[in-house]
N, C-alpha and C positions, 0 to 999 in steps of 0.2 A: 904353446901358442907363440907365434912370433908377431910382434906389433911393430910396424915400421912407422916412424914419425919423422917425416922428412919435410922441412919447411924451406921453401925457396922464396924468400921475401924479396920483392923488387926494391932496390935501393930508392930512397926518396929523391925527388928532383932537387936541384940545387937550392931552390926557394921552397922548401917543403912546408913552410908555415902558411902558404897561401891556400885559400879555399879552392877545392877542386870541384867545379860545377858538374862535371860529367863523371862517368864511371859507375861502379857498383854501389848499390844502396842497401845491401843486406848484410854487410859485414865491414870490418875495418879495412880500408884500402891497403893492399899489400899482404893481408892475411891469406893463407892458402885455403882452398876449398877442401873440406874433409870428405873423403870417399872411403867407405867400408867395403872390403873384399872378403866374402865369406865362402871359403872353399877348403876342402880337406886335402887337396892335391898341391903339394909344394911347387910343382912345375908350373901350374896355373898361376899361383901367386907370383912366381918369379917373372913369368911372361907379362903379367899385368903390370908389375912394377917397372919393367923395362919399357913397355909400350907407353906408359904415362909419365916417363921420367922427365921429359921436357914439356909436358903439357901445361898450357896456360889458357885461361878463359877470363875475359873481362878484366885483364890486368892482374890476375891472381893464379898462382900455381896450384898444384894438388898435393895434399897430404894423405898418404895411404895408411889405413888401419886394417890389419889383417887378422882374421879369426879362422880357426880350423874346424869350428862346429857352430851350430845355431846357439848352443848354450853360451859359448864364449862370445859370440856376436852380441847377445843381449847384455852381457856384462860390460862390453865396450860401449854399447849404445847408452846405457844408463850413466856412464862416465862422461860421454861426449854428446851433449845435447844438440850440437849444431852439425850433425852429419847430413850432408847434402844428398849423396847418392849411395846406394848399397847394391853391389853386384853379388847375387846370392846363388849358390849352387843348390840343387834340389836334394840330391842323395848325399848325405853325410853320415851322422851317427845313426840315422834311420832313413828309410827310403823316401820319406816326405818331410825331412827335417827343415829344408829350405822353405817349403810351402807353409809349414806350421809357423815358422819365423815371420813370414809375411802376414799371416792372420794375427799374430800377436801384436805386431807393430801397428797394423791398421785398425783392428777391432778392439784390442784390450788397451793398448797404449793410446790409441786414437790419434796417431800422427799421420795426417793426410798430406803433409808437405814433403817429406823425404821421398825421393824418387827410388823406386824399387825395380831392379832389373833381374829377371831370372835367367841364369845361364846353366845349361845342363849338357852333360856329355852322354846322358842316357835318356833320350826323348821318350822312350817307351814307358819309363816310370812316370812321366809327366807330359802327356800329349799337349802340344801347343794350344789347340783350340780349347781343350778342357781347362787348362790353367788360365787362359785369358778370360774365359767366361766365368770362372768361379773364384778367382783371386784378384784382388785389387793391385795389379802390377802395372808398371809403365812400359815394360818391354819384355820380350821373350827372345832369347838367343840360344842357338845350338852352338856349343863350343867349337865345333868343327868349322863353322862359318865365321867365327869371331876373330878375324885377322887383326893385325895391329891397326890398320886404317879403320876398319869397321868398329873396333873398340874405341878408337879416338872419336869417331862420329857419334857413337852411342853415348859416350860419357859427356861429350860436349852438348848434345841435345838434352840430356837429362839435367845437366847443370843449368842450362838456359831455362828449362821449365821450373827448376827449383828456384832460381833467381827471380823469375817473374812471379811465382806464387808468394815468395817472401816479400817482394815489393808490394804486392797487393795487400798482404797482411800488415806490412808496415804502414801503408797508406791508411788502412782501416783503423789501426791502433792510434795513429796520429790524429786522424779526423775525429775519432771517438774522444780522444783527450781534449781536443779543441772544443767539441760540442759539449762535453761535460763541464769544462772550465768556464765556458761562456756565460751560462745562467748565473753561476756563483759570483761572477764579476759585478753583476748588477744588483746583488742582494746585500752587499756590504752597506751598513748604515753610513750616512754621510760623515759622521764624526769618527769613523774608523778608516779613514783614507789611507793611513799608514799600513794597516793590515792589508788593504787592497794592493798596495805596491809590493809588499813582501810576497803575497800570494801570486801576483802576476809574474814576478821574477822566478819564483819556484816552479811555476807551471811551464814557463818557456824553457827552463833548464831541463825539466823532465821531458818535454817535447823533443828537445835536441838529443837527449840520451836515447830516445826511442827512434827518431826519424833521421838523425844525423850522427852516425857512428863516428867515434873519435879515431883518428889515425894514430897508430903507434909503430914506430920504427926503432931499431936499435939506436939510431943517431938522434931520434926525436922522442922526448918524453914530456908531452905537454901537460900532464897532470889533469886534475879534475876540472870540469867546467866551472867557471866563475863569472861574475858579472855585476852590473848595477842597473837600476832604473832611475831615470831623472826626468824632471819636467823642465820645460823651457820657459823661463820667466824673465821678461825684459832683456832678452838676448843672452842670458846666462843660464847655465845648467844648475838646477837645484837637485842634489842627490836625495833620493827618497828611500832607497833600500839597496843593500849590497849583499853579495854572497861571495866570500873568498877573494874580493877584489882589493888590491893595495891602493888605497886612495892617496897615498903619499906621492905616487908617480903622476905628475901633472901633464905630461905631453898629450895624453889622450884627450884632454878637454878641447884643445885647439883642433885636433883632428875631427872630433865629433861635431863641433860647431861648423867646421868647414864642410863636412859631409851633409849636414843638415841643410845648408844653403843649396846644395846640389839636389837633395831630395825634394826641397820645396819647388825648385825650378821644374823638375820632371814630374812632380806629384806621385812619385813612386814609393811604395811602402815595402819594397823588397829588401832583404838583408843586403848590407853593403860592407865590404872589407875596408876597415880603416887603418889596419896595421897587421903585420904577421900574426895570425891566430886570433885577431880581434874583429868582431863582427858587430855592426850597428843595425838595429832594427828601428826604423823611424816610426813614430806614432803620429799619424796625420789625421786631421779633421778638416774636410773641405780643402784638401791639398795644402794645408798649412800645418807645420809641425807644432805639436803641443808637448812632446817629450820623446824620449828614446829609451830603448833597452840595449845595453852593450854587453856582449858576451866575450869572454876570453878563453883561450885554450880550445877553440873550435877550429879544427884543421881540416875538416872534411864535411862539406855541405853539398848534398845531392840536389838535383832539380826538384825532387819530391820534397826533400826537407826544406828547401827554399820556399816552395809553395805553401807548405803547412805553417811555416813561420810567418809568412805574409798574411795568411788567414788569421792567425792568432793576433798579429799586430793590429789588424783592422778591428777585431773584437775588443782588444785591449784599449785602443784609442777611443772607440765608441763608448765603452764603459767609463773611461776617464772623463770624456766630455759630458756624459750623463751625470757624473758626480758634480762637475762644475755647474751644470744647469740646475741641478737639484739644490746645490748650495746657494745659488743665486735666488731660487724660489724661496728657500727657507729664510734667507736674509730679507727678502721682500716681505714675507709674512711677519718676521720679527719686527721690522720697521713699521708695518701696518698696525701691529698690536701695540707697539710703543706709542704711535701717534694717537690711536684711539684711547689709550690709557691717559695720555697727556690731555686729550680733549675732555675726558671725564673729570680730570683734576681741575681744569679751568672752571668747571661748574661748581667746584667745592672750594673750601678754604685751604685745602691741602696743596702742597707743591709736588712736583715730580719725585721728590725724595721719598715720599710715602710709598709709591709703587716700587721704587728701587729697594727699600727696606723689606717690603712685603715679598718681593721676588727672592731676595737673598735668603730670608729666613724660611721661606717655603722650600727652597732647594735644600737647605741644611736639614730641615726636619724630614723631608722625604728620603734623603740619603741615610739619616739616622734610623729610619724605619726599614731600611734595606732595599729601597727602590734603586734601580740602575741609574747611572748617571744620565742616560738619555731620557728616562722617564722623569727624573727629578728636574732636569732642565726644562722639559715640556711643561711640567706643573708650575715651575717658577715663571715662565713666560705667561702662562694662562692666568696666574694670580694677578698680574698687572691689569687684567680686564674685569676684575671682580665687580667693580662699580660703574662699568660703562653705561649701565641703564640709567644712571643719574643724569645723563644728557637729557632725558625726557621728563625730568622733575622740574617744576617751576622754581625759579630762584627764590620767590617769596617763601616757599616752604623749605627748600634745601638750605638756604642761608639764614633762616630765622634763628636769632641768637637765644631766644627764650624757649620755654617748654612747648612742645607741639600739642595741638589738640588731637582728639581721637581721629577726626576726619583727616587732619594733616598727616598723622602717622600712617593712615591707610594709603595716602598718596605716596609716602616714602616707601611703603611696603610693595609698591608696584614696580620699583626699579629692577628687581631680579628678572621679572618677566620681560621688561623692556630690553634689558641687556641680552637675554636669551634670544629675543626676536631679532635684534641687530646681528648677533653672531651666527644665527642659523642660516644666514645667507651664504656662508662659505664653510664647506666641510673640513677645511684645514683648522678651524677654530673649535673642534669638537670638545676638547678638554676645557678651553676657555668658556664655552657655553655652559658646561656642567658647573664650573666654578661660579659664574655670574648668576646662574639660576638657583644654586643650592647653598651658597656660603652663609645664608642666614637660617638654614635648617638647624635644629638642635638634636642632640643625641637621644633625648627623651621624647622626641616627637612633637614638641610644643613650638617649634619654629615655623617659619614661613618661607615660601608661599604655599608649599604642598603638604606640610606636616609630616615630612619623611622622618623615619626613626632608625637609629642604629646604622647598620651597614647598608641600609637602603640609600643613604647619602653617599655620593661618590667620594672616594678617598681624597682626591685633590680638593674638593670642597670642604671636607672635614679638616684638612690641614690649614687651608686658607682661613677658615672660621677662627681657629685658634690664633693664628698669626695676626689676623686683621684686628681682633679684639685687643690683643696685647699691644699692637702699635697704636690703636686708638687710645688706650689707657695712658701710655707714656708720652702721648703727643698733646700739646695744648690746643684747645678748641675755643670758639667764642663763648661757649657756655660752661667751660671747665678749665682747670689748670692741669698740667701734666703730672701724672703720678710718678713717684719714684719706681725704678725698675723692680726693686725687691717687692714692693707692694703689688705691682702689676703681676709679677710671677706668682705670688701667693694667691691672687684673685683667680688666675688661670687654673691653679691647682684646685681651688674650691669648686670651680665649675666642672671638674672632671666627673664624668658619669651622668651629668644632668645636661649641661649646655654642650659639653665637648666629649669627643671620643677619648676614653681614658688612655688608650694606646698612643694616640697622637699627642696627648698632653704629656705623657711620660717621655716620648721622644723629643718633643719641643723643649721640655725642662732640662733634659740631658744636654742638649746643645748649649743652653745657657750656663749649665754647671761647668761644662768644658771650658767655655769662654771665661767664666769667673775664675776658674783655677789658673788659667793662663795669665789673666790680668791681675790676679791676687785681689779680687774685689771681695772684701770681707762682708759687706752688707748683703750681697747676693748669696755668698756662700752660707750665710746664716739661714737663708730660706731652706737650704737643703740639709742643715745640720741634723744629725740623728735620723735621717731618712735615706732610703735607697730609692732613687728615682730611675 
């Protein structure tokens, strides 16, 4: 078998680093089209080679691969995945070897993109109508009619069809990538914004690798795609994520900022060349820039690739704006919870420091129990609302320095229900509602207001129950002095299994043991001596 690999690469233009908006979209610009010639007649192979010697289509030459049999053709096919056209003889090692090759490619390998052209010198072995009706081919030619001009026309037409099919497939893959990536952009938790930026940069690089093939010439070796994503804050760029980009080279910053001004003026989110091989993708919301994605070593961007990147940029900008709005909403909720907590503290003798301590120790205990950071923070915020219902308790009862009567204690016991009623007005306060309603429930079922038992009590409420009692013990009140921390910890331990969830108590005590070991507090360490908490 004689395999001819002739590459006629068009030299790059003088400024080969600029993006080429036009041209082919299914291969690297300058790479030749691969055409497979399957024929056992050496003269046919020679004539074909001469006829296509100076052939060019869409700025690319032709590389011929030759096989003398269907078996050899399959070997070449499996080594060369990007064969655009195959010119196949019918009669070779068998009378129908070429037709069997067509069936193998179409039906077994299931390649519907390669253009298959049957050429035969013995039409009697494969009548034209029969072959066209029964085999998935793209053209049928008698060798006697296939002159040099007709061969040129046939191959050009086949390459055009192949290019269009590949372009459709590239479009499909690119749009599929954008559609698959879009939902994931909106699913990142607001506290994982850095992960969002890394994913966005990785996605756009993969999109470019699919839809924007990299040009490679002997004179140009651009390397792998690289880039960074940045947000625009107070007129400056804040780098959020990078891939292979050398941040020590600073000139790009001025170029990006200058181009952002232009993008703002035009309201255009299309890719923009900012330097040889460097492309900026503006992230605009309401025609105003909120960030950019900059890619390097991108030397070939087709119209199709430009469109797909613009669609991706719109999705990315929308997701980023969604993050910002969600963060503002979360901030508003946190401020609302803080204000409600402070309002409740004004009704009591405590200061805002109580809810701060409660929040901190609730978070520490939740983390010690294995809760995620997001869940622990939510519980910490909710803990500040545990006594919001005290707003509805008369001052004469709430601030009474002496012992409460049974009736007065019943009034006090109504504050969980009052708090739950207040917080039920907004679904964002679901965990806070659970804490406010259930933090006076007891593990053994003797608490109030509902007499819940064991794990019927929400975990957040079980944690706050421990932390709240501990803070009450170590804090001075009108009716008592503050307990020493060691005594308060011992009291919490005594309540394990009756008042408190034993697992929560163990986690709470571990946080204090860690703190005591760090501070060298012998009095507190004594509480844990001889015990495994």
